[in-house]
Structures are given as C-alpha cells and as structure tokens.
C-alpha positions as CSV (number, residue, x, y, z in Angstrom):
1,M,100.5,145.1,95.3
2,T,102.0,141.7,94.3
3,I,101.9,138.7,96.6
4,A,104.7,136.3,95.5
5,G,105.8,134.6,98.7
6,A,105.2,133.8,102.3
7,G,105.7,135.9,105.4
8,A,108.7,135.8,107.6
9,S,107.6,132.5,109.1
10,G,107.8,130.7,105.7
11,T,104.1,129.8,106.0
12,P,101.1,131.3,104.4
13,A,100.1,134.5,106.1
14,H,96.5,133.6,107.2
15,L,94.2,136.3,108.3
16,G,92.1,135.8,111.5
17,R,88.4,135.8,111.2
18,R,88.1,139.2,112.9
19,D,90.6,140.6,110.4
20,V,88.6,139.1,107.5
21,L,85.5,140.7,108.8
22,R,87.3,144.0,109.3
23,M,88.6,143.8,105.7
24,G,85.1,143.3,104.4
25,L,83.6,146.1,106.4
26,A,86.3,148.5,105.6
27,A,86.1,147.7,101.9
28,G,82.4,147.8,101.4
29,G,80.8,145.2,103.5
30,V,81.3,142.0,101.5
31,L,81.6,139.9,104.7
32,A,79.4,141.9,107.0
33,A,76.2,140.4,108.5
34,T,74.0,142.1,105.9
35,P,71.1,140.6,103.9
36,V,72.5,137.9,101.7
37,L,71.6,139.7,98.5
38,D,73.7,142.7,99.4
39,R,76.8,140.9,100.5
40,L,78.6,141.7,97.2
41,G,77.8,145.4,97.6
42,N,75.4,147.8,96.0
43,G,75.6,150.3,93.2
44,P,77.4,150.1,89.9
45,D,80.6,148.0,89.5
46,R,83.5,149.1,87.5
47,S,82.1,147.6,84.3
48,G,79.0,149.8,84.5
49,A,76.8,146.9,85.5
50,V,74.6,146.6,88.5
51,N,76.7,144.8,91.1
52,V,76.4,141.1,91.1
53,L,73.6,139.5,93.2
54,S,72.1,142.8,94.5
55,V,69.5,142.8,91.7
56,A,66.5,141.2,93.4
57,A,65.0,140.3,96.7
58,K,64.2,136.9,98.1
59,H,60.8,135.5,97.4
60,P,58.8,135.8,100.6
61,D,57.4,132.2,100.3
62,G,60.9,130.8,100.0
63,D,60.3,129.7,96.4
64,V,62.7,130.9,93.7
65,G,59.7,131.2,91.5
66,Q,59.2,130.6,87.8
67,P,62.1,131.0,85.4
68,P,62.2,133.3,82.4
69,S,60.0,131.9,79.7
70,F,61.9,130.8,76.6
71,P,62.2,127.4,74.7
72,H,64.8,124.9,76.0
73,F,67.5,123.9,73.5
74,S,67.2,127.2,71.6
75,Q,70.8,128.4,72.1
76,P,74.0,126.7,70.8
77,F,76.4,125.0,73.1
78,R,79.8,126.6,73.3
79,V,83.3,125.6,74.6
80,P,85.3,127.9,76.8
81,P,88.4,129.4,75.1
82,V,91.8,128.1,75.8
83,L,94.2,130.6,77.4
84,R,97.5,131.2,75.8
85,P,100.6,131.7,78.0
86,A,101.8,135.3,78.2
87,H,105.3,133.9,77.7
88,T,107.3,130.7,78.2
89,A,110.8,130.5,79.6
90,N,113.1,127.8,81.1
91,G,110.4,125.1,81.1
92,V,107.7,127.3,82.7
93,R,104.6,128.7,81.0
94,F,103.5,132.0,82.5
95,Y,99.8,132.9,82.4
96,E,98.0,136.1,83.4
97,I,94.4,136.1,84.7
98,E,92.3,138.9,86.0
99,Q,89.2,138.5,88.1
100,R,86.8,141.3,87.1
101,P,83.1,142.1,86.8
102,A,81.4,142.1,83.4
103,L,78.1,141.7,81.7
104,Q,77.4,138.4,79.8
105,Q,74.4,137.6,77.7
106,I,73.5,134.3,79.4
107,L,69.8,134.3,78.7
108,P,68.4,134.9,75.2
109,K,68.7,138.4,73.9
110,Q,65.1,139.5,74.8
111,F,66.4,139.4,78.4
112,P,69.0,141.7,80.0
113,P,72.6,140.7,80.2
114,T,73.6,138.9,83.5
115,P,76.2,140.7,85.7
116,I,79.0,138.2,86.5
117,F,82.4,138.0,88.2
118,G,84.6,136.2,85.7
119,F,88.2,135.1,85.2
120,N,89.2,137.5,82.4
121,G,85.6,138.7,82.5
122,I,83.9,135.6,81.1
123,Y,81.9,132.7,82.5
124,P,83.2,130.1,82.6
125,G,86.8,131.4,82.6
126,P,89.4,130.4,80.0
127,T,90.8,126.9,80.0
128,I,94.4,126.3,81.0
129,T,96.2,123.2,79.8
130,Q,99.4,121.5,80.8
131,T,101.1,118.2,80.1
132,R,102.3,115.8,82.8
133,G,106.1,116.2,83.2
134,G,106.2,119.0,80.7
135,D,106.3,122.7,81.3
136,L,105.3,123.9,84.7
137,T,102.4,126.4,85.0
138,V,102.7,129.7,86.8
139,V,99.6,131.9,87.0
140,A,99.6,135.6,87.9
141,N,96.0,136.2,89.2
142,K,95.0,139.8,89.6
143,N,92.0,140.9,91.7
144,S,90.0,143.6,89.8
145,L,86.7,142.8,91.5
146,P,84.7,145.6,93.2
147,A,85.7,146.8,96.6
148,G,85.2,144.3,99.4
149,N,85.8,141.2,97.4
150,P,89.1,139.5,98.3
151,Y,89.8,136.2,96.6
152,S,91.7,133.0,97.2
153,T,91.9,130.8,94.1
154,H,92.0,127.0,94.5
155,L,93.2,124.7,91.8
156,H,90.8,121.9,92.7
157,G,92.3,118.4,92.5
158,S,95.9,119.5,92.3
159,P,98.4,118.5,95.1
160,N,99.6,122.0,95.7
161,Q,102.1,123.4,98.2
162,P,100.1,125.0,101.0
163,F,100.9,128.5,100.0
164,Y,99.5,128.0,96.6
165,D,96.5,125.8,97.5
166,G,93.9,128.6,97.9
167,H,93.3,128.2,101.6
168,P,90.1,130.2,102.4
169,L,92.0,132.6,104.6
170,D,94.9,133.3,102.2
171,L,93.0,136.3,100.9
172,V,94.2,138.5,98.1
173,P,92.7,142.0,98.4
174,V,91.2,144.0,95.6
175,G,94.0,145.6,93.5
176,A,96.6,143.0,94.4
177,T,98.0,140.1,92.3
178,K,99.1,136.7,93.6
179,T,101.3,134.4,91.5
180,Y,100.5,130.7,91.9
181,H,103.0,127.9,91.1
182,Y,101.4,124.6,90.2
183,P,102.8,121.1,90.0
184,N,102.6,118.8,86.9
185,H,103.7,115.4,88.2
186,E,100.3,114.0,89.2
187,E,98.3,111.6,87.0
188,A,96.5,113.1,84.1
189,R,93.1,114.5,85.1
190,T,90.4,117.2,84.7
191,L,91.1,119.9,87.2
192,W,89.2,123.2,87.7
193,Y,90.0,126.5,89.4
194,H,87.6,128.5,91.4
195,D,87.4,131.1,94.2
196,H,87.7,129.8,97.7
197,A,87.5,133.0,99.9
198,I,86.2,132.5,103.4
199,D,82.4,132.9,103.8
200,V,81.9,134.1,100.2
201,T,82.9,131.1,98.1
202,A,79.2,130.3,97.2
203,R,78.6,133.9,96.0
204,H,81.8,134.1,94.1
205,V,81.4,130.8,92.3
206,Y,77.8,131.5,91.7
207,A,78.8,134.8,90.1
208,G,81.1,133.0,87.7
209,L,84.6,132.5,89.1
210,V,85.0,129.0,87.6
211,G,87.4,127.6,85.0
212,F,88.8,124.4,83.6
213,F,92.5,123.3,84.0
214,L,93.2,120.3,81.9
215,H,96.2,118.2,83.0
216,Q,97.1,116.0,80.0
217,P,98.9,112.6,80.0
218,A,102.5,112.3,79.0
219,A,103.5,110.8,75.7
220,Q,104.7,107.6,77.4
221,E,101.3,107.1,78.9
222,I,99.5,107.8,75.7
223,S,101.7,105.2,74.0
224,E,101.5,102.6,76.8
225,F,97.7,102.6,77.1
226,G,96.6,103.6,73.6
227,L,95.1,106.9,74.9
228,D,95.2,108.3,71.4
229,Q,92.2,106.0,70.8
230,L,90.1,108.3,73.0
231,P,88.1,111.0,71.3
232,S,90.3,114.0,70.8
233,G,90.3,117.5,69.3
234,K,86.8,118.8,68.8
235,Y,85.5,115.4,70.1
236,D,87.1,116.1,73.6
237,V,84.7,118.5,75.2
238,P,84.8,120.2,78.6
239,M,81.4,120.7,80.1
240,V,80.6,122.6,83.3
241,I,77.0,122.2,84.6
242,A,75.5,124.7,87.1
243,D,72.1,126.3,87.9
244,L,71.2,129.9,88.5
245,Q,68.2,131.8,90.0
246,Y,66.4,134.2,87.7
247,T,63.2,136.3,88.1
248,P,60.7,135.9,85.2
249,D,62.0,139.1,83.7
250,G,65.5,137.8,83.6
251,R,67.2,139.3,86.6
252,V,69.7,137.0,88.5
253,F,69.4,136.7,92.2
254,F,70.8,134.7,95.1
255,D,68.7,133.1,97.8
256,D,70.2,130.4,100.0
257,H,67.0,129.8,101.9
258,G,68.3,130.9,105.3
259,E,71.8,129.4,104.8
260,D,70.3,126.0,103.7
261,S,71.1,125.5,100.0
262,L,70.8,127.4,96.8
263,L,68.7,125.8,94.1
264,G,68.3,127.6,90.8
265,N,65.5,127.6,88.2
266,V,67.7,127.7,85.1
267,V,70.3,125.1,84.2
268,V,73.4,126.5,82.4
269,V,76.0,124.4,80.6
270,N,79.3,126.3,79.8
271,G,77.3,129.5,80.6
272,V,74.5,128.7,78.2
273,P,70.9,127.9,79.5
274,W,69.7,124.5,78.3
275,P,71.8,124.5,75.1
276,F,71.7,122.3,72.1
277,M,74.9,120.7,70.7
278,T,75.2,119.5,67.1
279,V,77.2,116.3,67.2
280,D,78.7,114.2,64.4
281,R,77.9,110.5,64.1
282,A,81.0,109.7,66.2
283,K,82.2,109.1,69.8
284,Y,82.7,112.1,72.1
285,R,84.6,112.4,75.3
286,F,82.8,114.8,77.7
287,R,84.7,116.1,80.7
288,I,81.8,116.9,83.0
289,L,82.3,119.2,85.9
290,Q,79.4,119.7,88.3
291,A,79.7,123.3,89.6
292,S,76.3,124.1,91.0
293,V,76.3,125.8,94.4
294,S,74.1,123.1,96.0
295,R,72.1,121.0,93.5
296,G,72.8,117.3,92.9
297,Y,72.5,115.6,89.6
298,N,71.7,112.1,88.4
299,L,72.6,112.1,84.7
300,R,71.2,109.8,82.0
301,L,70.3,110.0,78.3
302,S,66.7,110.3,77.3
303,N,66.9,107.3,74.9
304,G,68.4,105.0,77.5
305,M,71.7,104.8,75.5
306,P,74.7,103.8,77.7
307,M,77.6,106.1,78.6
308,T,81.1,104.9,79.3
309,V,83.0,106.4,82.3
310,V,86.8,106.7,81.5
311,A,87.9,109.0,84.3
312,T,87.0,110.2,87.8
313,D,88.1,113.3,89.7
314,S,91.7,112.2,89.9
315,G,92.4,110.5,86.6
316,F,91.7,107.6,84.3
317,V,90.0,104.5,85.7
318,R,91.7,101.2,85.0
319,S,89.2,100.1,82.4
320,P,86.2,101.7,80.7
321,I,83.0,101.4,82.8
322,P,79.6,101.4,81.0
323,V,76.8,103.0,82.9
324,G,73.2,103.9,82.3
325,S,73.3,106.8,84.7
326,F,75.5,108.3,87.4
327,R,75.1,110.9,90.2
328,M,77.2,113.9,90.8
329,G,77.6,116.3,93.7
330,T,79.2,119.7,93.5
331,A,82.8,119.7,92.4
332,E,82.8,116.1,91.2
333,R,84.2,115.4,87.7
334,Y,83.4,112.4,85.5
335,E,84.7,111.9,82.0
336,V,82.3,109.9,79.9
337,V,82.3,108.7,76.3
338,I,79.0,108.8,74.4
339,D,78.8,107.0,71.0
340,F,76.5,108.8,68.5
341,S,77.8,106.8,65.5
342,S,74.8,104.5,65.2
343,L,72.1,107.2,65.4
344,S,70.3,108.6,62.3
345,P,70.9,112.2,61.3
346,G,68.3,114.5,63.0
347,T,68.1,112.3,66.1
348,R,67.7,114.3,69.3
349,V,69.0,112.9,72.6
350,T,68.6,114.9,75.8
351,L,70.9,114.7,78.7
352,L,68.6,114.5,81.8
353,N,69.0,115.2,85.5
354,T,66.6,112.7,87.0
355,R,67.0,114.3,90.4
356,G,65.4,117.5,89.0
357,D,61.8,118.4,88.7
358,D,59.9,120.0,85.9
359,Q,62.2,122.3,83.8
360,M,65.2,121.3,85.9
361,R,65.2,117.8,84.5
362,D,66.6,119.1,81.2
363,V,70.3,119.7,80.9
364,L,71.2,119.9,77.2
365,Q,70.2,118.3,74.0
366,F,72.4,116.6,71.4
367,V,71.3,116.9,67.7
368,V,72.9,114.3,65.5
369,S,74.2,115.6,62.1
370,S,74.9,113.7,58.9
371,T,78.6,114.0,59.3
372,D,80.5,110.8,60.2
373,G,83.4,111.0,62.7
374,P,85.8,108.7,64.5
375,N,84.3,105.9,66.5
376,Q,87.3,103.6,67.1
377,P,87.1,101.1,70.1
378,L,88.2,102.4,73.4
379,P,91.4,101.0,75.0
380,A,90.8,97.9,77.1
381,Q,93.0,99.4,79.8
382,L,93.3,103.2,80.4
383,S,95.7,103.3,83.3
384,D,97.3,101.4,86.1
385,P,96.1,103.4,89.1
386,V,97.9,103.0,92.4
387,F,95.3,102.7,95.1
388,P,96.1,103.1,98.8
389,N,96.9,99.8,100.5
390,S,94.7,98.9,103.5
391,A,97.6,97.0,105.0
392,D,99.5,100.3,105.3
393,V,96.8,102.1,107.4
394,V,98.2,103.7,110.5
395,R,95.2,105.6,111.7
396,E,91.4,105.7,111.4
397,R,89.4,108.9,111.8
398,Q,85.6,109.5,111.9
399,F,83.9,112.6,110.5
400,R,80.2,113.2,110.9
401,F,78.5,115.9,108.7
402,E,75.3,117.4,110.1
403,R,73.3,120.4,111.0
404,S,73.3,121.3,114.7
405,G,72.0,124.4,116.5
406,G,71.4,126.1,113.1
407,Q,74.9,125.5,111.9
408,W,76.5,123.2,109.4
409,V,79.1,121.3,111.5
410,I,81.7,118.4,111.3
411,N,81.8,116.3,114.4
412,G,79.6,118.8,116.1
413,L,82.0,121.7,115.6
414,P,81.9,124.6,113.1
415,W,84.9,126.0,111.3
416,D,87.1,127.8,113.7
417,R,90.6,126.9,112.4
418,R,90.9,124.1,114.9
419,V,93.2,121.4,113.5
420,V,91.2,118.1,113.6
421,A,93.8,115.8,112.2
422,T,97.6,115.6,112.0
423,P,98.5,112.9,109.5
424,R,102.1,112.1,108.9
425,A,103.7,112.5,105.5
426,N,103.7,109.4,103.3
427,T,101.3,107.5,105.7
428,T,98.0,106.0,104.8
429,E,94.8,106.6,106.8
430,R,91.3,105.3,106.8
431,W,88.7,108.0,107.1
432,F,84.9,107.5,107.6
433,F,82.4,110.1,106.4
434,E,78.9,109.9,107.9
435,N,75.8,111.8,107.0
436,K,72.8,110.8,109.2
437,S,70.6,113.5,107.7
438,G,67.6,112.6,105.7
439,G,67.3,116.0,104.1
440,W,70.7,116.9,102.6
441,F,73.6,115.2,100.8
442,H,77.2,116.5,101.3
443,P,79.8,116.4,98.6
444,V,82.9,116.3,100.7
445,H,86.2,117.5,99.3
446,V,89.6,116.8,100.9
447,H,92.4,119.1,99.7
448,L,95.9,117.7,98.7
449,V,95.0,114.0,98.5
450,D,93.5,111.5,96.1
451,F,91.4,108.9,97.9
452,Q,89.7,105.7,97.2
453,I,86.1,105.0,98.2
454,V,86.3,101.5,99.6
455,R,82.7,101.1,101.0
456,R,79.4,102.9,100.9
457,N,77.1,101.8,103.7
458,G,79.2,98.6,104.1
459,R,78.9,97.7,100.4
460,A,81.0,98.2,97.4
461,P,80.9,101.8,96.0
462,F,79.1,102.4,92.7
463,A,80.9,101.0,89.7
464,Y,81.6,104.4,88.3
465,E,83.4,105.4,91.5
466,N,86.1,102.8,90.9
467,G,88.9,105.2,90.5
468,L,90.8,107.8,92.6
469,K,88.8,110.8,93.7
470,D,89.1,114.1,95.6
471,T,85.4,114.7,96.3
472,A,82.9,112.1,97.7
473,F,79.1,112.2,97.4
474,V,78.0,111.5,100.9
475,G,74.3,110.9,100.4
476,E,71.4,111.1,102.9
477,N,71.9,108.5,105.6
478,E,75.1,107.2,104.1
479,R,78.5,106.2,105.6
480,L,81.6,106.0,103.5
481,E,84.9,104.4,104.1
482,L,87.9,106.0,102.4
483,L,91.6,105.2,102.1
484,M,94.1,108.1,101.5
485,T,97.8,108.5,101.5
486,F,99.3,111.9,102.5
487,R,102.1,112.6,100.1
488,P,103.9,115.9,100.4
489,A,103.4,118.4,97.6
490,L,106.1,118.7,95.0
491,P,108.4,121.6,95.7
492,V,107.8,123.5,92.5
493,D,108.7,126.6,94.5
494,P,111.6,125.6,96.8
495,A,111.1,128.7,98.9
496,Q,107.7,127.3,100.2
497,P,107.0,124.3,102.4
498,V,105.7,121.1,101.0
499,L,103.8,120.2,104.1
500,G,101.3,122.2,106.2
501,K,97.7,123.0,106.7
502,Y,94.9,122.1,104.3
503,V,91.1,122.0,104.6
504,M,88.3,119.5,104.2
505,H,84.8,120.7,103.6
506,C,81.4,120.2,102.2
507,H,81.3,121.4,98.6
508,N,77.7,122.4,98.9
509,L,79.1,125.9,99.0
510,V,76.3,127.3,101.2
511,H,77.2,124.7,103.8
512,E,80.9,125.5,103.4
513,D,80.4,129.2,103.8
514,H,78.4,128.5,106.9
515,A,81.0,126.6,108.8
516,M,81.0,123.0,107.5
517,M,84.8,123.0,107.1
518,S,87.7,121.6,109.1
519,E,91.5,121.9,108.9
520,F,94.2,119.2,108.9
521,D,97.9,119.6,109.2
522,V,100.2,117.2,107.3
523,R,103.4,116.9,109.4
524,P,106.8,115.3,108.7
525,G,107.1,111.6,109.3
526,S,109.9,109.8,111.1
527,R,112.7,109.9,108.4
528,A,110.0,109.7,105.7
529,T,111.2,109.9,102.2
530,A,108.9,111.4,99.7
531,S,109.1,111.0,95.9
532,A,107.3,112.6,93.1
533,R,104.6,110.3,91.7
534,G,105.4,109.4,88.1
535,A,108.6,109.3,86.2
536,A,108.2,112.9,84.8
537,A,108.5,115.4,87.5
538,V,109.2,119.1,87.5
539,G,109.6,120.4,84.0
540,H,112.5,121.5,81.7
541,G,115.7,119.6,82.1
542,M,114.2,117.1,84.6
543,N,111.7,115.1,82.6
544,S,113.4,111.8,83.3
545,M,114.3,112.4,86.9
546,M,112.6,111.2,90.1
547,V,112.7,113.9,92.7
548,Q,113.4,112.8,96.2
549,W,113.8,114.7,99.4
550,E,113.8,113.8,103.1
551,L,111.5,115.0,105.8
552,R,112.4,114.7,109.4
553,A,110.3,115.2,112.5
C-alpha cells in the first residue's frame, strides 16, 4: 500500500484513538495496555533478533542498575552515512528509506548486539542533505517494522504542510509506504527526522528511529556572511547524544518508571557508547542533537575551554556566542565550534554532562593528533535573523505544563485532540510556557513555527538562546515568554493544504506519550497574503522567484 495524498476531504486522514488502539491490538498489541516492556511485541522479529525492548524486566527497586562494565572512550566515534538520492528529476531529489528491525553492535564485542528499529536498519539513520532554494526533497518511507508498529515520521524543525508534518495520528501501517514532500525555503539549519506515532514515540525513538536532515545555506548567504569560513568537510560533524538502559550482561531494556521518565545508564553518541574522537589541531563545527528520551544535559569541556555557539534549532545566530557551558533538553540542537588548534598532540579533552552523576557525566573524549588543520577566524556576523516583532502581537496565550491526577497535562487537560488555539495565518502571538514543578523540566516543541524566547522568569534568556528556536527548555519552576509568527507552509505539494492542525508537546517523550500534548489549528487570516521566506523558494526553475498566494477566511 502506498499513501501519497489526502482523503476526500483534502485533509490528513487522522485515526481516532479507538481506531489506533484497535489497530495495535489487531496487529500484535503494540498500543495495548500491556506491560511497558512488551509493548513492541514478543518473539523474533523479521531480522531474526529478539524483538526490541522485550528483552528484560524492570528492576523491582526502580533503579536501572549498573551498566555493562567496560572502559569509557574505548570505541571510536563515527559519523552517520549520507544517503544518496534514488534519482533526481525536474528539480526534485527522490530518496527511499525503510524502517526495519536489525541488530547493531552498540556495546563492545564481548556483549551481545543490540536489537534496534532503524531507518534503513541503522542507528542513527542515514543523513539527508538539501540546499536552501535548490532541489526539493521527496522521501518515500516504507514501514517494514514488526506487526503492530505503525509509524508517523516528523521532520523536526521544518515548516511542513500538515499532511507531511508527521502528526501523531497520521499513522502508516506495517507494509505501507508514505511519500513525504519537504520544503527548502526556510533558513539554513540542522533538522532531524524521527518517529512520532501516537503513544509509542518514546519506544520508537529509543529503539533507534532517529536521523539527521541537514538544510544547507544558499550560495548567496555563504557569500554574504562568509559562511565558508566555518569549519566544513570532515570538520563539520553531526553528533546525536542519547542514553540507553542496559543490564550488566548487555541486554537493552526500557523502564519509564511508571510513566515518569526514562533515564539510561549508558551514554551513546552517534550510536557509540562513550566514544573517543581523534581530532586535528583545528576548529571543528559540531551539530549537536540531544535525542535522549528524557535526560537533560549541561555540556562543558573538562579543561574549561570555551565553545562558540553559531546556530540554534532554527538556524544561525546573528553573531558567534562564546560559552563555557550550555544546557540541552530533548530535541534541542545547538551548533558549536570548538578550537583544538592550540592544544598539544596527545591532549585529551572530555565533553561532560554536569547534570549527570557518576558514569553519566561522561559523554565523549577528544584526543588531539599531531595534524594541523584549518583554524581561520569565524565570521563576525553569521546571519540577519528576522525575529517576531512584539508590536505585531495580536493575541497572548498561557500554557501550564504539569502532572495532575497521575497524568502529564497542559492547562490541566490531557491530549484528546481538543484544539486549544486557533492562530491566524501571518499573525504574531505571545505564548507563555509555565512549569511550576520542582521535579521535572519540560522541553516544549511547537510544530510549524520558529519562535524567539524573549524572557525566562522575567529576565533575558541565556545568551546561547539568542536565536530562533522550535524547542524551549522549560526548567523546574520556570516561566518563559515566547514570540512566534504563524506563516503558512510552502505549497510544495499543491494538492495539499498549507494551513491546518499541528501539535505542541513536551519532548520528554515519556511525557508526550502519556498525554502532555495539545493541538492548534492555523486558520486563514482576513485577506492575509503569505510569501515564502527567503529569495530562493521552491526548486528547479523558480530559484529567483518569490512565491505568493492569498488566503481568505
């Protein structure tokens, strides 16, 4: 079965929650109210491996226990492969991806391979690249997961049309393929794609359904801002950080502590536990994606050396921002430049998570080689970001993230497909996110939009947040003020709407799966005129055109 378009209504054909549960029960119980470790099924999967996450029981004391014993920094760092298009035609690159189970040697070889769900059978999945204003990207995504595992793939940070945004109820059943059409007009940024299926996002992402999607700047931007002075080639490194739970004998398991959070006992970077990375005496650009299910990170270097933030979730900051440390919630991306050029060969520098305890403080270790590499100065200005204007605000909205009655809720309500906001196209709103909890932080992601964090607890945000973002770290007892403009998606597929329903949710994926999610509906404005952001818009033959269309109420 191929899913290429909408239903008769012209809108995504969402399944109701009862239908979703019925699908799961009929196909092997993935969404049934069974013990958490069995929700991805039992028995062998089609790769011959034991099915993911059914390999161990919870620890009765609630502790994930000791990790497998092996030295940190004993395995080399690796970079995910770049996916080549299946073919290119008429200004469109066509890619093929298959979600399937596999075995991957994550731990050292004295331990058993780890069963995963992977895009093309690897974790992390292959990296897709595109250039702003260049060829469009179309991805045919096949579901070859075991029975009972529908998917909905979300390209996180991309202003997608609703039908292609990976709404959690736009489920693609096992055996089917959905073809996703993605825009390329937005500002250059580090995106990532991951599963977003209702109630099982945590399990699927934990099992490995994660990959980079690098949206590169146009030639004009490179020339205008001197972006060719940034580290490039092998010095431009995507890095996804996560954590997994293992028994001492090396069996992966999943314990969310009674729908609270999942905290692993092994840190993995690009699928390698506590790796070492040999670096030249040069500057490196690291595109860091925090993809743990629940864990928070505060990253710093063991020798106190500064890092320089050059980009946030939604693109380059205006000017480089030196920092000693920065914190990251799940789904946030920060691009940082680290300068190893002054260090002596053989120097070891560890990237630390100061929010972690014991073995979980280590992330990876850099080992400086004797090879010299590029270390040119960074551009003084990296971009000219367009922030929402507070004078344009037409509406304020308040959202409170909390645990109530054993559920994770927003404004006291769990996810039930209730529309909580109806912003108008091309209008700007001020949203407040509040977390009165002293026990949890909430990384809150708003689909479709880029927003600006204006205030954190009434004060200026952290310096490294001084850029556009799509995910906000709402810490314990914090209140954030955000500005966001609701621009319509670019009509890369003219047959699909550019406005519609999107979700906002906590990206602690255990919280998301247990109802900390709401839906908003972007509606036409009164004679609102939308235009593609940027001079380069929709691909072949249109690289110098502004695309405009009119939306009427």
